[in-house]
PADO-287514 format. One record per residue: x negated, y negated, z negated of N, C-alpha, C in turn; residue in one letter. Coordinates in steps of 0.02 Angstrom, whole numbers, padded with zeros to 5 digits, always signed. Example, Ala and Ser with C-alpha at 12.3 -4.5 7.8 and 13.67 -1.06 7.14 Angstrom:
# residues 2
-00660+00284-00390-00615+00225-00390-00660+00165-00390a;-00642+00112-00354-00684+00053-00357-00645-00002-00394s;
//
This chain:
# residues 261
+02551-03390+07324+02492-03441+07301+02462-03431+07241m;+02386-03444+07236+02351-03430+07188+02337-03506+07158a;+02323-03545+07200+02277-03607+07179+02304-03659+07223i;+02324-03719+07192+02337-03778+07244+02283-03836+07220t;+02249-03868+07268+02189-03913+07260+02213-03977+07291v;+02200-04030+07262+02201-04092+07292+02155-04148+07257s;+02102-04164+07299+02059-04222+07271+02087-04285+07268v;+02110-04298+07209+02151-04371+07194+02116-04433+07213l;+02040-04435+07205+02004-04491+07229+01931-04462+07224g;+01889-04487+07269+01825-04469+07258+01770-04532+07275s;+01724-04558+07234+01685-04601+07260+01649-04635+07205g;+01615-04681+07207+01584-04726+07158+01629-04758+07110s;+01692-04775+07133+01731-04805+07087+01778-04752+07054r;+01772-04690+07057+01814-04645+07017+01819-04579+07047g;+01819-04529+07016+01839-04448+07036+01877-04424+07002n;+01926-04382+07025+01956-04340+06994+01991-04283+07039a;+01993-04216+07028+02024-04174+07073+02075-04130+07031t;+02129-04122+07060+02185-04095+07020+02178-04012+07048f;+02192-03973+06999+02190-03893+07032+02240-03857+06985i;+02299-03831+07015+02355-03791+06975+02357-03725+06999r;+02358-03678+06953+02366-03605+06959+02432-03581+06931t;+02433-03521+06936+02511-03507+06906+02525-03531+06839e;+02473-03535+06791+02493-03542+06721+02449-03612+06700r;+02416-03650+06740+02372-03702+06724+02364-03744+06771l;+02367-03820+06740+02364-03863+06778+02294-03918+06754r;+02239-03919+06790+02187-03955+06760+02157-03996+06805l;+02120-04045+06778+02078-04091+06815+01995-04082+06811l;+01969-04088+06870+01887-04090+06870+01884-04158+06862i;+01851-04189+06819+01823-04261+06801+01896-04298+06787d;+01882-04356+06763+01935-04399+06741+01890-04480+06748a;+01885-04490+06810+01846-04555+06821+01897-04615+06848g;+01967-04599+06834+02012-04647+06863+02068-04663+06806i;+02090-04722+06800+02132-04741+06742+02182-04695+06742s;+02208-04700+06683+02267-04653+06666+02325-04681+06707r;+02334-04742+06711+02406-04769+06763+02387-04742+06828k;+02323-04754+06848+02306-04726+06920+02316-04656+06938e;+02290-04625+06885+02301-04554+06885+02367-04527+06892l;+02416-04557+06850+02479-04535+06853+02515-04551+06925a;+02494-04616+06943+02521-04630+07013+02498-04582+07058k;+02440-04560+07068+02412-04508+07120+02441-04433+07102r;+02456-04419+07052+02488-04362+07027+02562-04359+07063l;+02596-04420+07053+02670-04419+07075+02652-04421+07157e;+02616-04459+07193+02604-04450+07265+02611-04383+07289m;+02579-04335+07246+02561-04256+07284+02622-04225+07254i;+02672-04254+07217+02735-04216+07192+02719-04174+07129g;+02669-04199+07096+02657-04171+07027+02683-04213+06967e;+02698-04183+06909+02709-04223+06852+02653-04268+06834d;+02663-04341+06818+02596-04376+06802+02582-04355+06732p;+02619-04325+06688+02590-04310+06626+02571-04231+06614d;+02573-04205+06681+02572-04123+06689+02501-04098+06690g;+02465-04119+06639+02380-04090+06623+02376-04059+06570i;+02351-03997+06580+02338-03943+06523+02260-03957+06500d;+02223-03951+06543+02144-03959+06534+02101-04005+06583a;+02056-04033+06554+02004-04080+06588+01930-04038+06584v;+01891-04036+06642+01834-04015+06642+01788-04076+06665l;+01748-04094+06619+01707-04151+06643+01631-04142+06662i;+01619-04163+06726+01552-04126+06751+01490-04169+06710t;+01498-04233+06697+01443-04273+06666+01473-04343+06646h;+01433-04378+06607+01451-04444+06572+01464-04505+06606e;+01441-04498+06674+01445-04573+06719+01518-04599+06718h;+01524-04665+06710+01594-04691+06714+01630-04664+06773n;+01614-04664+06818+01658-04645+06887+01672-04571+06874d;+01658-04530+06822+01676-04457+06813+01716-04455+06745h;+01700-04506+06695+01735-04492+06643+01761-04555+06601a;+01765-04615+06637+01783-04674+06606+01872-04674+06593s;+01913-04619+06614+01978-04619+06597+01993-04567+06548g;+01938-04541+06527+01948-04473+06475+01981-04504+06406l;+01948-04553+06382+01969-04579+06311+02048-04581+06301r;+02067-04616+06356+02146-04643+06349+02189-04581+06374t;+02155-04531+06410+02194-04473+06426+02203-04421+06373l;+02155-04421+06326+02165-04377+06276+02200-04403+06208v;+02202-04479+06217+02241-04516+06156+02321-04515+06174k;+02326-04501+06253+02409-04492+06261+02439-04422+06275e;+02393-04385+06296+02416-04311+06313+02377-04255+06268l;+02401-04199+06242+02383-04148+06221+02335-04109+06247p;+02280-04120+06282+02248-04084+06342+02187-04058+06307v;+02176-04002+06329+02096-03955+06314+02055-04000+06360q;+01990-04018+06338+01933-04050+06371+01873-04007+06362v;+01841-03984+06412+01777-03935+06412+01723-03971+06442f;+01671-03989+06417+01607-04023+06439+01552-03996+06397l;+01486-04012+06425+01432-03976+06390+01422-04030+06324t;+01368-03987+06281+01359-04036+06217+01318-04089+06248c;+01271-04092+06294+01251-04154+06311+01293-04208+06333g;+01342-04188+06371+01401-04236+06388+01436-04263+06322t;+01457-04214+06284+01493-04240+06224+01451-04295+06188i;+01388-04279+06177+01345-04320+06143+01339-04393+06172s;+01333-04388+06253+01325-04447+06283+01392-04493+06286a;+01445-04461+06290+01502-04498+06291+01525-04512+06201l;+01497-04479+06166+01532-04482+06086+01600-04461+06089h;+01606-04411+06125+01675-04380+06130+01695-04365+06069a;+01650-04347+06026+01677-04317+05948+01712-04377+05912e;+01705-04435+05937+01740-04500+05893+01806-04505+05937m;+01824-04468+05999+01890-04484+06031+01949-04469+05980y;+02004-04512+05991+02068-04499+05949+02107-04446+06001e;+02127-04390+05965+02154-04339+05996+02228-04332+05991l;+02267-04321+06041+02338-04312+06023+02362-04243+06041n;+02340-04205+05981+02355-04126+05991+02307-04084+06037g;+02263-04115+06069+02218-04075+06113+02152-04060+06074g;+02091-04047+06106+02030-04027+06079+01975-04034+06126r;+01919-04046+06097+01861-04059+06146+01821-03992+06124i;+01810-03948+06193+01765-03894+06174+01707-03901+06216t;+01644-03885+06178+01587-03875+06224+01586-03814+06258p;+01547-03824+06316+01538-03767+06361+01470-03757+06372v;+01432-03702+06391+01368-03693+06401+01349-03672+06478q;+01312-03695+06515+01302-03690+06579+01285-03622+06593p;+01307-03597+06647+01295-03516+06663+01333-03470+06616g;+01384-03493+06581+01435-03453+06530+01503-03456+06552v;+01542-03402+06577+01609-03409+06600+01649-03418+06544c;+01710-03455+06547+01756-03453+06502+01830-03445+06535f;+01886-03439+06497+01944-03425+06523+01993-03472+06488t;+02041-03505+06537+02088-03551+06510+02153-03519+06545v;+02196-03494+06511+02259-03460+06541+02239-03416+06599e;+02256-03423+06663+02241-03374+06707+02182-03391+06753d;+02141-03439+06725+02075-03456+06768+02019-03441+06738a;+01974-03415+06770+01904-03402+06754+01866-03465+06767e;+01833-03498+06734+01797-03563+06749+01723-03550+06740i;+01676-03572+06774+01609-03565+06771+01573-03622+06775l;+01549-03660+06721+01507-03722+06728+01427-03696+06741p;+01410-03736+06795+01329-03719+06812+01284-03793+06825f;+01220-03773+06798+01186-03836+06792+01166-03862+06867s;+01164-03926+06873+01140-03960+06938+01099-04014+06917v;+01049-04031+06974+01009-04091+06959+01019-04155+06971p;+01028-04183+06921+01063-04260+06932+01040-04288+06867h;+01033-04362+06872+01008-04403+06815+01071-04415+06768d;+01088-04358+06711+01131-04376+06677+01109-04319+06618a;+01150-04327+06564+01130-04290+06500+01116-04215+06502a;+01179-04192+06534+01183-04116+06537+01226-04096+06594e;+01218-04119+06652+01266-04113+06700+01284-04040+06718p;+01347-04023+06746+01353-03967+06768+01414-03970+06839v;+01423-03924+06874+01473-03918+06930+01515-03853+06904a;+01572-03849+06931+01622-03805+06906+01646-03757+06975f;+01649-03692+06966+01687-03658+06998+01753-03625+06959s;+01809-03624+06994+01870-03603+06958+01900-03535+06998i;+01916-03490+06970+01936-03423+07016+02002-03401+06975t;+02053-03402+07012+02114-03369+06991+02149-03327+07044s;+02172-03277+07031+02206-03230+07086+02166-03220+07124g;+02107-03219+07118+02056-03177+07174+02027-03240+07220g;+02051-03300+07202+02037-03358+07245+01982-03405+07209v;+01934-03419+07238+01888-03457+07207+01870-03525+07228k;+01875-03583+07191+01866-03644+07216+01809-03681+07179v;+01765-03708+07220+01699-03734+07188+01692-03807+07207t;+01679-03852+07165+01672-03919+07171+01598-03940+07143q;+01568-03955+07207+01493-03990+07181+01474-04064+07214l;+01480-04104+07163+01452-04181+07184+01401-04207+07116t;+01373-04256+07135+01320-04280+07103+01272-04233+07090d;+01244-04218+07144+01180-04172+07139+01124-04201+07188v;+01059-04193+07169+01006-04218+07197+00977-04182+07267g;+00979-04112+07259+00966-04078+07300+00995-04002+07301y;+00983-03961+07339+01016-03900+07338+00968-03844+07329m;+00942-03828+07249+00904-03778+07252+00941-03712+07267p;+00904-03658+07266+00944-03589+07283+00994-03569+07233e;+00968-03574+07169+01023-03563+07113+01094-03600+07114p;+01082-03658+07140+01140-03694+07141+01181-03673+07198v;+01142-03658+07266+01186-03628+07319+01220-03568+07317a;+01180-03526+07265+01202-03458+07247+01275-03463+07217e;+01280-03515+07174+01352-03517+07135+01406-03540+07181r;+01386-03570+07249+01441-03587+07291+01468-03532+07337l;+01420-03473+07342+01447-03418+07381+01509-03389+07362r;+01548-03366+07414+01614-03348+07388+01670-03378+07382g;+01663-03444+07385+01707-03498+07373+01763-03486+07437s;+01826-03492+07409+01861-03496+07473+01881-03569+07487h;+01872-03615+07445+01868-03696+07454+01816-03724+07427m;+01771-03761+07470+01706-03788+07434+01712-03875+07443l;+01711-03909+07397+01698-03970+07394+01638-04002+07372i;+01617-04019+07430+01539-04043+07422+01519-04109+07436l;+01467-04141+07393+01454-04212+07399+01423-04229+07470e;+01438-04276+07505+01405-04299+07558+01400-04375+07547s;+01354-04394+07514+01358-04467+07487+01332-04514+07537n;+01287-04514+07563+01256-04570+07603+01228-04546+07672h;+01223-04585+07714+01191-04580+07776+01111-04609+07766d;+01065-04580+07780+01007-04598+07761+00975-04659+07799l;+00998-04678+07868+00987-04741+07886+01031-04799+07855e;+01095-04792+07849+01125-04847+07826+01091-04860+07738m;+01076-04810+07715+01046-04819+07646+00993-04863+07658l;+00943-04842+07701+00883-04873+07711+00885-04944+07724r;+00933-04966+07771+00937-05039+07791+00986-05074+07749v;+01016-05040+07716+01082-05062+07670+01063-05117+07620g;+01110-05142+07569+01096-05198+07529+01065-05177+07467p;+01074-05113+07444+01042-05104+07372+00976-05112+07367y;+00945-05128+07315+00883-05136+07289+00840-05068+07305p;+00775-05070+07308+00731-05017+07325+00740-04966+07269w;+00745-04995+07210+00736-04945+07147+00794-04902+07159s;+00853-04927+07177+00919-04892+07177+00924-04842+07230l;+00897-04873+07294+00884-04822+07343+00840-04767+07335k;+00783-04770+07306+00742-04716+07274+00787-04669+07231q;+00828-04694+07188+00860-04655+07142+00908-04605+07178r;+00951-04638+07210+01004-04610+07269+00971-04554+07304l;+00909-04564+07346+00881-04520+07392+00842-04461+07350m;+00837-04472+07280+00784-04423+07236+00816-04354+07216g;+00774-04327+07187+00787-04249+07175+00849-04251+07113r;+00852-04309+07080+00914-04310+07036+00962-04359+07052y;+00974-04373+07109+01018-04420+07141+01077-04397+07173g;+01096-04406+07230+01144-04379+07271+01134-04352+07342h;+01181-04307+07357+01157-04272+07425+01178-04318+07483l;+01132-04322+07536+01153-04359+07593+01182-04318+07646s;+01210-04345+07704+01239-04296+07762+01194-04256+07784n;+01136-04266+07789+01088-04231+07830+01070-04161+07778l;+01073-04184+07707+01062-04126+07665+01122-04079+07656a;+01179-04104+07670+01239-04061+07680+01233-04017+07749v;+01217-04060+07797+01200-04015+07869+01150-03956+07855g;+01097-03974+07808+01038-03926+07810+01081-03865+07763r;+01114-03879+07710+01158-03830+07681+01189-03775+07726f;+01226-03802+07753+01269-03773+07797+01227-03728+07853i;+01184-03757+07874+01141-03710+07935+01103-03652+07883r;+01066-03672+07829+01023-03618+07800+01049-03587+07740d;+01108-03611+07707+01118-03586+07637+01193-03553+07636q;+01240-03593+07675+01322-03579+07661+01322-03501+07688h;+01377-03479+07662+01393-03409+07692+01451-03409+07729d;+01489-03468+07740+01538-03489+07788+01605-03453+07775g;+01609-03437+07714+01669-03407+07699+01727-03446+07679l;+01713-03512+07666+01765-03564+07649+01810-03577+07696a;+01870-03565+07686+01920-03588+07737+01941-03660+07733e;+01920-03689+07673+01928-03772+07674+01867-03796+07652h;+01837-03837+07690+01766-03870+07674+01773-03948+07672f;+01778-03984+07605+01795-04040+07592+01734-04079+07576v;+01720-04143+07608+01664-04180+07592+01685-04230+07559l;+01646-04247+07494+01668-04294+07438+01611-04340+07416a;+01635-04387+07381+01584-04436+07358+01564-04484+07393h;+01588-04496+07447+01550-04539+07502+01546-04611+07480l;+01483-04639+07489+01477-04711+07465+01512-04756+07524s;+01546-04805+07496+01572-04858+07530+01528-04897+07565s;+01467-04908+07542+01414-04944+07577+01361-04910+07605k;+01349-04851+07603+01300-04822+07645+01314-04756+07669n;+01380-04757+07684+01409-04700+07732+01476-04713+07760n;+01496-04664+07819+01563-04689+07844+01595-04620+07853h;+01666-04616+07838+01682-04543+07841+01663-04506+07900p;+01664-04530+07970+01654-04510+08029+01579-04481+08043e;+01529-04529+08009+01458-04501+08003+01454-04436+07964l;+01489-04429+07911+01482-04361+07869+01515-04313+07908a;+01582-04320+07930+01623-04276+07968+01567-04253+08026r;+01539-04284+08066+01495-04272+08119+01438-04227+08108q;+01413-04240+08045+01345-04209+08026+01360-04130+08015e;+01423-04131+07967+01441-04063+07951+01479-04019+08012a;+01504-04057+08047+01537-04015+08101+01479-03995+08150a;+01420-04033+08158+01369-03994+08200+01335-03951+08179r;+01335-03949+08109+01304-03896+08067+01352-03822+08071a;+01400-03840+08071+01458-03785+08067+01456-03753+08135l;+01444-03799+08192+01446-03776+08260+01385-03733+08277g;+01326-03754+08241+01267-03733+08262+01270-03647+08217h;+01309-03637+08178+01326-03570+08150+01384-03533+08182r;+01414-03570+08226+01468-03540+08269+01531-03540+08232g;+01535-03589+08181+01601-03588+08149+01638-03654+08167w;+01715-03645+08161+01751-03707+08177+01751-03766+08125s;+01749-03817+08158+01748-03882+08120+01822-03897+08092a;+01872-03853+08118+01935-03872+08094+01945-03871+08022e;+01904-03831+07990+01913-03833+07916+01877-03887+07874r;+01859-03938+07901+01819-03986+07878+01886-04045+07849l;+01886-04079+07789+01906-04128+07769+01863-04185+07740q;+01882-04242+07742+01845-04301+07703+01890-04328+07647v;+01864-04339+07593+01907-04361+07544+01895-04444+07550t;+01965-04466+07512+01945-04547+07510+01944-04566+07437s;+01920-04636+07427+01910-04653+07358+01986-04686+07339q;+02030-04698+07381+02102-04735+07363+02151-04694+07365d;+02158-04641+07399+02211-04594+07419+02208-04529+07412h;+02252-04497+07363+02222-04417+07359+02247-04382+07432p;+02203-04316+07436+02211-04280+07491+02275-04241+07479l;+02299-04224+07545+02372-04187+07540+02339-04116+07503a;+02379-04094+07459+02375-04025+07431+02366-03966+07477p;+02314-03919+07456+02283-03869+07494+02309-03813+07449v;+02355-03757+07472+02377-03706+07446+02331-03644+07463q;+02301-03611+07427+02260-03555+07436+02281-03483+07416l;
//
């Protein structure tokens, strides 16, 4: 085993993904309360206090609202861009033996046995990034909160053994849904969120097909349905001659069963 991965929760009410290597236990994002985070770690058989490092993609509440309490209670290292540090005022956080470390998009860094690459993404935040984590020759990439899929971003996903990719909304559900037009425009814009259709387009035109596990994440509770997201991705995989058995869909309220790679 090189890496174990579980998406603890994903959606507009909170995001966190747990990744364990031989020597490191880390989170991508901390948009879930400390209490709920501990509960979900216990649900997958992990130590509720067993976090060594946290990677924060951007400052929005559903990705960072639990960070202040987490660093106050646990001696964790936190890695985030300078823009995100500034937006969160993270330099003011009370730390319990941990530290806040700025990272630069496009520049790899190493924590224990994990090589981590933050890379820039188009989203309406201060300095947003996504992350790839490589350990023992296994690569996991998570990409959510991205308005569209430019080629430099798609390039970062290649070679991933597990790919966690946003499939936020169904365009028709969003069009006829309850959101005001200004919010609909934001979600559909180039700095908003990926639709099911955009994910299908990525699979057909840009995906290298190497991912043994393909996880659809950050689904909207009002403008999407898990089966709609799954069907669109499955059709695209079938178009390329790939099996849809590799597909999983995340939940806002429950962790996915851990995947060992």
